[in-house]
C-alpha positions as CSV (number, residue, x, y, z in Angstrom):
1,K,6.4,-63.8,-261.3
2,F,6.6,-65.9,-258.2
3,S,7.5,-69.6,-258.1
4,F,5.3,-72.2,-256.5
5,P,7.3,-72.5,-253.2
6,I,7.3,-68.7,-252.9
7,I,3.6,-68.4,-253.3
8,H,3.1,-71.2,-250.8
9,C,5.4,-69.6,-248.3
10,I,3.6,-66.2,-248.6
11,K,0.2,-67.9,-248.1
12,E,1.5,-69.8,-245.1
13,S,3.1,-66.8,-243.4
14,A,1.3,-64.9,-240.7
15,E,-0.7,-61.9,-241.9
16,N,1.8,-59.4,-240.8
17,D,4.9,-61.3,-241.8
18,S,6.2,-59.7,-245.0
19,R,9.9,-60.6,-244.7
20,L,10.0,-62.8,-247.8
21,L,8.1,-60.3,-249.9
22,S,10.5,-57.5,-248.7
23,I,13.5,-59.6,-249.7
24,L,12.0,-60.3,-253.2
25,K,11.2,-56.7,-253.8
26,K,14.8,-55.7,-253.2
27,R,16.1,-58.1,-255.9
28,T,19.3,-58.5,-253.8
29,E,22.5,-60.2,-254.9
30,D,23.5,-60.7,-251.3
31,I,24.0,-64.4,-250.7
32,D,23.3,-64.2,-247.0
33,V,20.0,-62.5,-247.7
34,K,19.1,-65.2,-250.2
35,R,20.0,-67.9,-247.7
36,Y,17.8,-66.2,-245.2
37,A,14.9,-66.2,-247.8
38,Q,15.6,-69.9,-248.3
39,S,15.4,-70.5,-244.6
40,L,12.1,-68.8,-244.4
41,M,10.7,-71.1,-247.1
42,R,12.2,-74.1,-245.4
43,K,10.7,-73.1,-242.0
44,S,7.3,-72.6,-243.6
45,G,7.5,-76.1,-245.1
46,S,7.2,-74.6,-248.6
47,L,10.0,-76.6,-250.1
48,T,8.8,-79.9,-248.7
49,Y,5.3,-79.1,-249.8
50,T,6.6,-78.3,-253.3
51,R,8.5,-81.6,-253.5
52,D,5.6,-83.6,-252.2
53,K,3.3,-81.9,-254.8
54,C,5.7,-82.9,-257.5
55,V,5.6,-86.5,-256.4
56,V,1.8,-86.5,-256.5
57,L,1.8,-84.9,-259.9
58,K,4.2,-87.5,-261.2
59,V,1.9,-90.3,-260.1
60,D,-1.0,-88.6,-261.8
61,I,0.9,-87.9,-265.0
62,L,2.1,-91.5,-265.3
63,K,-1.4,-92.8,-264.7
64,Q,-2.8,-90.5,-267.4
65,I,-0.1,-91.6,-269.9
66,E,-1.0,-95.2,-269.2
67,E,-4.7,-94.5,-269.6
68,L,-4.0,-92.9,-273.0
69,G,-2.2,-95.9,-274.3
70,G,1.3,-95.3,-273.0
71,N,4.3,-93.5,-274.3
72,P,7.6,-95.0,-273.2
73,P,9.8,-92.0,-274.1
74,L,7.5,-89.7,-272.2
75,V,7.5,-92.0,-269.2
76,K,11.3,-92.2,-269.3
77,L,11.4,-88.4,-269.2
78,I,9.0,-88.1,-266.3
79,K,11.0,-90.6,-264.3
80,L,14.2,-88.7,-265.1
81,L,12.7,-85.5,-263.8
82,D,11.5,-87.4,-260.7
83,V,15.0,-88.5,-259.9
84,Q,16.0,-84.8,-259.7
85,V,13.1,-84.0,-257.4
86,E,14.0,-87.0,-255.1
87,R,17.5,-85.8,-254.8
88,L,16.5,-82.3,-253.5
89,D,17.5,-81.8,-249.9
90,V,14.8,-79.4,-248.9
91,G,15.5,-79.5,-245.2
92,A,19.2,-78.7,-245.2
93,I,20.5,-75.2,-244.9
94,S,23.8,-75.0,-246.7
95,E,27.1,-73.9,-245.1
96,G,28.7,-72.3,-248.1
97,G,28.4,-72.5,-251.8
98,D,25.4,-71.3,-253.7
99,E,22.3,-73.1,-254.8
100,K,23.3,-73.3,-258.4
101,E,26.6,-74.9,-257.4
102,R,24.9,-77.5,-255.2
103,T,22.3,-78.3,-257.9
104,S,25.0,-78.7,-260.4
105,K,26.9,-81.2,-258.2
106,T,23.7,-83.2,-257.6
107,I,22.8,-83.4,-261.3
108,D,26.4,-84.2,-262.3
109,S,26.5,-87.1,-259.8
110,T,23.5,-88.9,-261.6
């Protein structure tokens, strides 16, 4: 299975650019290779596109909840998830530490 940003990156890549697919097929544990894959997704705009799509979906979901009579607990959950999306730094390429560690720090600081 491929995630939304991976699918976007593959679609946005030039026809003969199979770097990301090659990395994914290897199922590597090499952090530098994983960072390179992240940089490919950042350069293609896939992470920004994904975050922007999440924002659009949030607005649509909140509108539909309201149209269906409202649901305060669900609205609260959607807004909580949105805070996590807003805090993503999709443009930065990290200098050390892995994605799980940075994500954990971001979530813990909320």
